[in-house]
N, C-alpha and C positions, 0 to 999 in steps of 0.2 A: 611349608615343600612344597613346590608346587606337583600337580598329579594332573592326569589325560582323565580322573573321574568328571562327570556330567558334559563331558567335551562329545560332541557330535556335531555332523556333518551340517546341521542346520543351527549351530552354537551362534549367535548373533555377533556382528562385530563389536569393538571395544568392551565396556567391563561391565555386566551385569549379574545383577545379586539374582540366587537362585533358591526356590522353595526348599526350605530344610537345612538353609546355611550355606553361607559361602559364595564364590560369585564368580563367573568364568571371562576368562582374558583372550579376545583376538585380535591381532595387527598383521595387517599387509606389509609384508615388508620382502620381496620376491628374491632380490640380489641378495639379501645381508649374507653376513656368514653367521649372526647369531643374534636373537633378541630376547634379554634378560627385562625381568619385571622387576621395579624397586618400588617401595613403599612400605608404608608401616600398617599391618592389617591385624585387625582385633588388638591393637595395643603394641603387637610384637612387630620391631622391623624384619624384613625380609634381608637375608644376606646379599647385597648386591655383588652381581656379575659370577656367581658361583652357580656350580651344577645344580644345587637348590632352587634358583631363582631362572633357570634358563627354560623358554618355552619351547615347544616342538612344532616343528615345520612341518606342513602336509606340502604336497607333489603341486600346489597352487600357488604355494608362498606364502600361505598366512599359519601365521606363529599362534600356538592356543595353549593356555592352561587354567588349571581351576586351583583356587585358593580357598580351603575351607573355612580358615579364620574369618576372610573378607567381612566387613560389614558396611553398612550404611555411613558414609561422611568420612571413609578411609581415602586418603593420599596415595597418588600412585604414578608412575611415569615408564614409560618404556626404554631401554638403554639398547640402542641399535650397533650392532659392531659391523660395519661394513667395509667394502672394499676401498672406500676414498676417505672413509675419516669415521670416527666412533664417538659416540655420545646421545644423551637423552633429548627422548623425541615425544610431544605429549603426543597422546590419543587423539585421534582425528575424530572419532566419536564423543569425546568427552562430554556428560550431558551440563558439567560445570568444571569452571578453574578455580583454583584455588589462589589465595592472595598470601600464601606464605611467605613467596617470595615476591618480589615485583615481577610485573609482566613484562617479558615473554617467558620467565624463567620458573613461573611456579608449576605448581604441582595440577593434575588433574583430581577431579571430587567422584569417588565412585556414590552414585546416587542411584536411589530405586527409579524407576518410571512410572510406577502405577500408585504413589502414597498419595498423591493429592486428593481431598473428599470433594467431587464434582458436585455442583448444584442444576448442572444445565440441560438433565434429559430428556426435557420438554422442548430444547429449543429446536427449531428448524430455520435451516437458511433461507434466507428468501428468495423466491423465482428471479432470475436476472431481470426481469419486466419490471421488478417493484423495489431494486436497488438505487440507492445513492448514498454514493463513496465519499468518506471523507479522509483523506491523505494527511497525515501527521508525523512528524518527528517526534520520539518519545523524550530525547535529553532537552528539549528546546519548547516542550508544548505546556508543561505543566509545573513552569519551576515555580517552588515554595520560597526556597531562599535564594535571596539576589547572588548569582554567578555561580550558583552550584546546580548542577546538571538535574534533571527531572528525572523520575524515575517508574517503572512499570507500576507502582502502587500510586506513585503523584496521577498517575494516568486514571488510576480507579476513581480518585477524586473528582476527575471530569464527566463521568459517566453521567451525571444526571443532566448536567450543560447538555451531552450531545444528545440526551434522549427531548431534552427541550426544544433542541435547535431541530430534530426529526430526521437526521441520517440516520441508515439501520446497516452500514459496513463502515467498519474502523480498517483503515489500510496503513500501518504503520510503515515507516523506513525501515530497512532491516534491521533486525535487532540482535542479531548473533556478535559474536566476539570479533572486535577488527584489530587492526594493529596499532593506530591512533587514536589518540583522544585530544580534542572532540574530533566527532567524524560523522559525515554525512550517511555513513553506513555501507557505501558500497566497496569495501575494501576487505572483506569479510578474511578473518585468519582461520577461525575456530567456528566449524558451521553446526555445531551441535551446540553450543553453549551459549549462553545471553551474554550481552554484552556488561563488563565491569561497572560502567557508570551507572547502569540502568537497574543495579540490585543494590538493595539498602542489609547491610551486616551489622548494624547497632542494634542491639534488643530491646533498647529502651525507645529508640525511634520505632522499631516494630509496632510495640504497643500501642502507638497512636494509630497508628493506621490498621491494625487491628480491630480497635473501635470503629473505624470509618466503615472499613469493611460488612461488620455484623450489621451496623445501622442500616445498611443499603441490603443486607441479607434478610435482616429483620421486616424492613417494610414490605417485602415476599413472602413473609412468614417461612423463611427456610433456615435451616440448623448453622449456629454461627461455627466459624472457623477458630481454633487453638492458635497461639502463639507459633507453636510447631510447624502446622502444618504451610505458613507462608515463610519460616525459616531459611530452608534453600532458595537459591536466585531463580532456580527454575520454576518452583511454587510461587515464587513472585507473579513470574509471568502468566503463569496457570491461573493464578486467581485475577489477573486482568482480565483474560479472554473468559472465564467463567462469570465475571460481574457483568460484562459485556452481553454475552450470551442470555443472562439472567434479565436483563433489562433490554431483550429484542434486538441488541445488535452484533452482527457477524464480523468475524475477525478475519481480514485476507493479509497473507504476510507478502512482503516484498522480499523477494530470493535473486540470489546472483549467481549464476552458473553460467554466464558465458564466461567469468576471469575470477581469480580470486584476488587475494590483496597484494602490495610490493613485497614482502617478504622480510621488513625490516623494520626495527621500533628504535625511533632516536638516530637514524641513519646506521643502524648496526643490522647485520644480517640476524634475523629469529631463526637461529640454528635448531630449535627445538620443534618448527612448525612442520607441515607437510612437505615442504618445497625439499626435494633430495630426499624424500622420507625414507628410503633404504641405504641412503649414503655411500652412493656409488662417487666418483669422482666428478667433480665438477668441474667440467675444463670449459664452460661457457654454451654448452650446447644444452637447451633448457628441453629440449626432447628426451635426455636421459634422468629428468628431476621425477620421474614417477608417476606424478600427478598431472604434470603440466607441457606443454608445447612451447616453442619460441614464438608463437604468436600473440602480439599484444598491439590490439587497435585503439592505444591510447587512450584507454578505460584506467588505466593504474596498475594492472597486473596482468600476468599470463593467462592465456585460453586453457581450459581445463583438454586434457589429453583424451578426447572422448574418442577415440580410436580403442580404446584399453576397455573392456567390459568392466573391468573392478570398478575404473573411474567413474562408467556412467552408473555404476549401483549404487556408488557414493552419493553422487547428487539424486538419486531414486529414494536411496535409503535417508536422507536427510530431510526430503519433502515427506516420505512417509512417516518419519519422527514426530513430524510437526503435525499432523492428521493424528496418528493416534495416541499421542502422548500429551498433547496440546489444543486439541478439537480444533484446530482449524479450519475454517469452513473455504478457504481458498487461498489463489497465489497470484501474486502481480511477477510475471517473471523477467527481470531486467533484461534487457538488448539482446531480444534472442536474435535477430537479425544480423548483430554480432555474432553470435554463438555459433550460427549458420555459414553467415560467412567465411569465420576462421577454421571452420571444422567441416564444412560440405554436409556427405552422406552420412559420417557416424554423427554429425551434428542433429540431422535430419532424423536419424534413427534414435536419437537419445532422446528428442521432443516425442515420438511416437509411443516410444517405451515408458517414458515419464507419465504422459497423459494418460494412455492406458492404466498402467498400474492404479495411479491414483484414482481414475474415477471408479475402479474396480473397489476402492477401498472406502470411496465417500461417493458416491452417484451426484449428490447434488453441489460437487466443489464447484468453484469460479475458477476457471484457468486462463488467467488472463498474460496475455504476450506483449512485451513491446515490440514492437515489430516496424521496421520500416521499410519498403522493398525496396527502395533506392539504395541501401546500404548492402543490400545483398550480392551486389553485383547481376552475375549471368548465369547465377543458379539456376536450373530448369526448373524447380519448384517455388521460385522466388514470388509468386503472386501470394496476397492476403487470402483469397478465396481457398487456395492450397492449403495454407497453414490453418484456416478453418474446419477444412475436412477433416473424415473421422480418418483416424489411424487406420482402420481396417480396411477405408479407402483408397490410402496412400497418401493422406494427409497429415499434417502433424499433431492435429488431435485437438487445437486449444478450443475455447470456447467465444474468448473475444480479444479485441486489441484495442490498445490504445490507439486514439485517432485525431489526429490535429487538423484535419478539415475547417470546422466550426470554429476550434479556437484561434488560426490564423484568421480565418475573414472576422471573428468579431473582436479580436485585437487591433486588427490594422483600422476596423471602422471607429474603435474609440480614440485611436491615435490619431487618425486623421480630421478626426471631429475637436479633439484638440485643437487644431487651427482655425476655429473659427465657423459662424456661420456659412461664409464662402466657400471653404475647403470642399474636394469632392469626396464622397464617400460611397465603397463600392458597396450597396445593399444588395448586388445583384450576387457576388460571392458568399453572403450569406446566405441567401435563398437558396443556391445551388448546392449548399453544405448543411443546410438544416435536416436532410436526411443523408447518412452516409452511402453517397455513391458506390453502387458495386456489391453491395451487402444483401444479402436475404432478410435480413432482418435488422431494425437499426436497435435492438439491443446486445448485440453483437461488437459493439463499439461503447469506448470508454472518451467521452470528450471531455473536455475542461476549457477553462479560460486563463487558471492559472495551476500551475504545480512547482514540485522541488526545484526541477531544472530549469525552468523558465524564469522563477522570480528570484533565484540564489544570488548571493553578492555577486556582483562582475558580470551576470547576463542581462536579462530584460528585467522590467520593472512590473510592480503591480497595478493592476486595471486604475485605481484611485491616482496614480502618478500620472499615467498614460493619459486620465482624461484631463488632466490640469495639471503639469508640472510645478505650477508656478505657486499653486496652494489646492493641496490636496485635499482640505477640508471644504472648499467651496462648492458654491451650490452646481457648477459644472462637472464638479469630481465626483461628487455626491449623487447626481441624476443619471450621469453616464454611466459609473459603476453598477447602478440598478438598471437599467437597462442591458448591461452587457451580463448580469447574472439571470435576469429575466430571459433572453434568449436561450442562455442554457440550459435552465428548469422547464425551459416548456419545449423542447426540441426532443428528437427521437435520442433513443441510446441509454447508455446509464453514466448519468452526469457526475463528474468528481470534483469535489469543493479542496481546494488547499487550505488549510489551517488560518484563521485570519480573517481570510477572503469575507467570512461571512461577517464579519464585524467591521468592516471598510479599515482594513491593517494596511497600510500604505509604503512600507519599509520593504527592501529587499529582505530578502530571509537569510540567517546564519543559523548552522548548526552548532556553533559554538554560544556556550552559555554565559561567557564572559564579555559576549559583544553588547553592542548596543543597539543591533538591530534584531529585538529580539517581540514579540508579542507584547502588546502592549494592554495587560491584560487589565490594570488598573485603570485605565481610559474609559471602560466597560464599566466594571466591575462597582466605581465611587462613582458612576453617571456622570464626570468630568468632562467628557468629550459627548455630547449628546449626539452627534452625526453617528459615533460608533452602535450606539443605544439603540437609534434608529434605526440603520441599517440592519442589525440584528434582528429587528423584530419585522424588519420588512423580510429577510431570508427567511426568519422562519415560518410567517403566512405563506411565502412564496412555495416552500418547500410543502407546508398544509395544502394549497393546491393543488399541487401534483399528485399528492396523495388523494385527494377527493374527487379529483376528475380523471378516471379513467382513461379519457384519450390522451391525457398527456402522457399517458406512460405507455402508449401504442405504438404503433409503426407507422401510421399514417399521418403525412404531412402533405399539404398542398400551400405552397404561397402563391397566393393567386393575386396580389399586388403588390408589386418593386417599383420603388419612382426613386430614383437617384436624387433626381433636383429637390423633390420635396422631402428628401430624406426618411422614406415610409416603407414599412414593409407590413403586410399581413398575411398571416397564414390560417389555414383550418387544421385544427387536428379532430378525429374520431375514430370512433370503434364500428365496424361494419356491424350494419343489422341494428343497433342499437339506438342510434339517433342522440348520442350522449355528445353531442357534437360541441366543439370550443373553438372558438376567434380571437386570434392574438394579432394586435395592432400596436405597433413600435415606432418609434419616432427619434433621431437625434438632431430634430430641427429643434433650433434656440426661440422659437416659438410656439407656442399653444395652436395646435389646428382646431378651428373650430367649423360644423358642419362640413366634415371632409367625409366624401360618400365613399363607400366601400360596399361590396358584395356580401350578403349573407346566404349560406346555403338553404336556409327555407325562411318563409314568410312569419311574420308575427312576432311575438315579444322574445327578446333577450334581456336576459339578468349580467350587468357588469358584476361578475364577481372578483375581479381584481383591477385595482389601480396604483400604477407606483408611485401616482403622485401622493398619496394619502401620507407615505413615510416619508415625507420631508418635512421636519420641523414637527413631528407625530403629536396630534392629528394635526395636517395641515391644514390652517383656516381660511387658505385662498386654492384649497384643492381645485384643479380643472377635471370635470368629470363629467358624468352623463345621466347623473342622478338616478343611480342605482339599475338604469337599465333602459333600452332603447325598444323601441318597436320597426321591425325590417318591413315597412311598407312601402318603399322604394321600388322604382322597376327594375327590369332584370340588370344585372352588371358584374362583371369579372368573371364570366360563367357559371354565376347562381342566376336565379330564379328571381331572388329577390334584393334589395339594398337598401342602406340607411346612412343619414348622415349623421357621424358621432364627432364627439371632443376626444382627441389624443392629445394629452400633456406634452408639453414641452418637454425634450430628454426624456421621454416616459414610453410606459406601454400599458394600455388596456386590455381586458380578457372578459370576453363575452361568452355565455353557455344558454343553451335552449333552457325555457322557463318550463 
């Protein structure tokens, strides 16, 4: 029997277990005639669509009830009697969906929010200046069985690999329940529940993962997990985040608040989703659908109705839930430019409330907006600088933005270089984008040269293909790829890698586990593709170089020499007042430059701390380098007080630091 015991004005949305037993339920359906709770609680079915299962409606359109017999793992749904139709609806706040019936007709599972035994109390989210982001798709990153989607627990097995690589931020593509399988993740349907394919339900299989997890925990002298700790789907996602934190890796979720999915499964309407959540008549005006508008920018779903405070709160609750219950360290917000262009002032207000609320909950949170000013139109606050201003000052309150300046310049240069030695290459574009123009700090941008959108099937190609489409393992492909990554990881900003980029993956990416366009791990793990092995070593050492040289993580960059004809760029990185200067010299010339004169900020000895040519057929027996260092004893040049004649390897780069 449903009562109003334990129901207060602060009763949370969805289904929540309460101390002392039972659970509260709260569902938003302001125009519904009645909302009933259906399910089996404590082993006893609740009589469907009877006074015993009827929830109570308050003045704001929220329906509530308390079920004293409700327990962890119980299945439930809401039955909505509306003025347009009647039928079942899933809980928009459900922590997990069940497989009692095929999606989208299954039940919701009542889950406790605080039952996972965390180990990450000592973890601190890195400073923005000290981040290297690794973007990965859970379903295709760590495939164990051919053609079978990889899972959160499979991802745990890759944590030692990520640690060895040197990245410290894992950014999965969206992980919430979507309406299609396989999916890239941007057509969300159930925002609080992890995606079915990423969860393992077989107890025998789970035992193997428990062993892997406990081995990783034991290596850090931490308490083991039991099978029950990772049996619920949400707990498996929590375990992935927990183990990442234990090993020093922050986790940033990719969330989609500019639109939801297309509300159909196998070309049939998903009648149980939040679309027309209170079941008013569907007459084709989607502005009546409770959560949505009629705005669609071609992203595959409708914009949320952000003029409605309850809809905004739903999205804020979602992000807050991921912080409080999953310990996430930040968010990459998909297409905030679309969100604002489709909603204008309500969209801007949501951004302000969202960023302010989350910063209050977790001050070190990274809030990264995908924001392209050209897509916002004439909205008066459309500048990126306004987007990054504090909400209290009228800005949107984000910390950083995705940035395509360096990406476009580097990709264009690599593409041009594939035309041969006589092709024109625009190094000036690279020079002007080493530092993001118009930003107070380099760390306010997240540059990359590959990402999920750029290199997915049907779009552009990976760097090795751009470098040499005729042979993606040739010297040209290998060496130019090293230059592209070198420019990214020695420039200001928060660099972002896309999965596989670090080991010279050359195929476009697919999110389908049965596709032929998957990461070729075996070429790396078996050593059968030596180019992959060498490139991974190159990436690992280049990342370590960034960690070991504070100047490479700072804001200051001075491209003091750019020569398009010679295909050479040289730039200085430094920290004010420390003398920890670094000089990077790169070329896309197909011949090595010997005795190439460049300026140096200070006279004296400089150590050659990195040479990309070493990594070709490791250790390169014919490496072109500077014998470990140079002496800058030459005359003033390029605005500096000293100079030196150096060797710059063909399609390569060298890095010098003061001794």
